[in-house]
N, C-alpha and C positions, 0 to 999 in steps of 0.2 A: 504494499500499500504506500509506504513512504517513497520507495523508488519510483512508483508511478506518479506520485505528486511532484517529485524532483523532475522527472521528464516533462510533465505538463508546464512546469515553469521554464525549464531551460530551453525547450524546443522553440517556443515563440520568441524568447529572448535571443536566441542564436539566429533565428530568421531576421529579426529586427536589425541586429548587428551586420548581418550579411547584406541586407537591403541598404543600410547606410554606407557601407564601404563600397558597394556598387555605385551608389549615387555619388559619393565623393570622387571616386576615380573617373566615372563617366563624365562628370561636369568638368574636371581637370583635363581629361584626355580630349574631349570634344571642344574645349575652349568655349564653353557656353557662357554668354555674358551674365554677370552677377545680377543685373536688373531683371533677367528673365527667370533663372533658377539659381539660387545661392547654393554654396556647398554646405553640407551638414555642419562643418566646423564654424563657418561664419554664422550660422543660425545659433549654434550653441554659444558662441562669443556674444552675439547680440542679446541673446536671452539672459546670459549671466550679467552683462553690463546693465541691462534694463532693470533686473531684479535687485542687483547689488546697489545700483544707483537710486533705487526707490521710485523709478519712473513709472512703473506698471502696477504697483501695489494698490494705488487708489482705483485704477481701472478694474483690476481683478476684484476688489472688494465691491465695486459697483455691480459688476456682472454677477457675482456669487449672490449678493443680497437680492437682486432682482430675480434670479433663478429660484432662490429659496422661497421668497414671498409668493411669487407667482405660482410655483409648484404646490405649496401648501394650500393656497386659496383655491386653485383650480380643482385639486384632488378632493378637498373637503366639500366643496360644492357638488362635485361629481358623486361622492359617497352619499350625501344627503338626498340628492335627486334620484339616485339609483335605489336607495332604500324606500323612498316614497313611491316610485314607479312600480317596484317589485311587490310592495305591500297592498297597493290599491289599483285594481284593474282599470277603474275609470281614468286615473291619471296616466296609466300605461297607454290606453287608447288615445288620450287627448294630447299628450305631450311628447311621447316617444317619436312619432313620425316627425314632428316639428324640429326636435333635436337632431335627428338624422339629416333633415333638410338643411338646417343651419350648418351642420358639419361640412356639407358639400361646398360651402362658400369658402374660397381660399382666404386663409387668415392674413396672408400677405397683402391681399387686396384691401383688407379692413385696417391695415396699419395707418394709413393717412387719416382715416376717419377717427381712429382712436387717439391720434396725436391731437386732432382738432378738438376732441372732447376733453382729454385728460392732460394735455400739454406735453412738454419736452422732458419732464422730470421722470422720477421713479414710477409714478403711478401708471403712465401709459405702457411701460415695460411689464409691469405686474399684470395689467389687464390682458395684454397680448399673450403673455406666457400662460396665464390662467385659462384662456379661451383654447389655446393649443393643447394644454394638458387635460382639459375637461373630458373630451370625448373618449379617448382610450380607456381612462379609468372608469368612466360611467358605463360604457358598454360591457367591459369585463366584470364590473360589480353586479350589474343586472343579470348577466348570464350566470354568475356564480350563486347569486341569491335564489334565482328561479330553478337552479339545478338541484336543490336540496331534496332528498328523498321524501316523496309525499307520505309514505307509510309511517316514517318516523314522525312527521308533523301530526298525522292522525293519532298516533299513540300518545303523543304529549297532550293533544286536545282532549283525549278520553280521560286523562288524569287531571283535567281542569286547568291546563297551563294557559295563560293569557297570550295575547298577540306579541306583547313586549318580551315576554319570556321565551317564546318560540323563536323570535328573531335573534336574540342575544345568545341563546343556548344551542340553537340548531342551525339556523340559516347562516348566521355570520361565520361560525367556525367552518362549516362546509364550503363557504365561498372564499376562504382565506387565500387559497392558492390562486384562484382567478383574480382576486383583488390585487394581490401582489404582482401578478402578471401585468396588469393595467398600470400599476405604479412604476414598474421598471420600464415599460414603454414610455410613460409620460415623462420620466425623468430625462430621458434622451431628447425628447421633443422639447423639453423646457430650455435645454441648451440652445436648440436651434431657434426657438422663439426669442430668446434673449439677444442672440446675434442679429436676427432680423430686426428686432426693435431698436437696436443700437444702430444699425445701418440707417434706419429711417429717421429716427427722432432724437437719440440721446447725444449729449455733449461729453459723456464719459462711458467707459466700458471697453472691453476688448474688441467688440464690434466696431466701435468708434475709432480705436487704434488702428484696426485693419483698414478701415476706409481712409483714414488720414495718411497712413503709410503708403496706400496704393496711389495716392495723388502725388506722393514724392518719389515713387518708384523704389521705396525702401522695402524690397521684397523679403529681406532677411528679417526685419521686424514683423512682417505679415506672418512669415513662417513661425517666428517665435511666439506670437500670439495664438496661432493655431495649435501649437504644441501645448501651451498653457490651457486652452479650451479643451484639448483632448484629455489632459490630466484631470481637469474638473469633471469631465464626462465620465471617465473611468472611476474616479473617486466617488462620484454620486451613485453610480451603478453598483459599486462595491458596497456602499452604505445601505442602500436599499436591500441588496442581497443578504448582508449580515442581519438586518432587521427581520428579513423574511426567515432566515434560518432559526432566529430566536423565537419568533411568534409561531410559525408553522413548523415546530420542531419535529412533528410526526413524519414530515417528508424526509428528513435526514435519517430517521430511524428506518423507514420503509426503504430507502435507497441502500443503506448499510446492510439490511437484511437481504436484499436481492443480490447485492455484491458478494456475500459470503455463502449464498445458496449454491450448492454444487450442481 
C-alpha cells in the first residue's frame, strides 16, 4: 500500500519535471522569443521576485477572498434551494425548470450587467462566483436527496418520525456523496468565475494582473500568475476532498474493504 502511494506521487511529479525540461530545452533550442513563450526558469524567477517583493500578495488575497465568499454563498444557497425542491413537489415543478433555464445563460454574458448592479469591488466578483457555483451543487444535492431509499423513509414514518427528522437522519447522510461531488465541481468553477470577474471589472486580483501583464507583453508574469491560480485550485480541491473524507468516512472504509478483498 505504501509503495503504491509513493508511485502515485512520484509518477506525476516525474512527468511534470520531464515536461518542464522539454519546455526549457525546446524554447532555448528553437530560439522562441520570450514575449511569446518564456522559459520555465524565467517564470520561476519572476514568481519568486513577485512573491518575495510582496507585489502579488495583495492580488492573491483579493482572489482568494472572492473565491471563498462566492463559493460559500453559492453553495449555501444551492443547498437551501435543493432541500426545498426535494421536500416539496410543488416547488420542484414550479422552480426547477426555471433554474435549469437560467443555467443555460452564459454567466460571462451576465458579467457586465453584474458590474453595473454591484460595482467594481468585491461584491460583483462574489455574485458572479456564486452564480457559477450554484448550479452544480444544486443539481447534485437534489439528485442525492431524491435518491434516498423510499423503504427506509416509510419505515421511519411508521415509527412516527417527522419530516425534519427524516431529512437530517436519512436523506442528508445518503446524499452526502452526491453533495460533495457538487462541491468539488463548484470549487473548480469558483476559480474560473473569479478570473473572469477580475478580467471584466476588478482593479485587483490575479485575473487583473494577467490582463495588465498582457498589455505589457510580460508573459513571464502571466505564467507566474497562472501557476499561483493552479496552486489555489489544487489546494481548494484537496481541502474539499479532506473534508469529504472526514464527513463521509464510510466511503474510505468501503474502499479499503474492497482493496483488501481477495
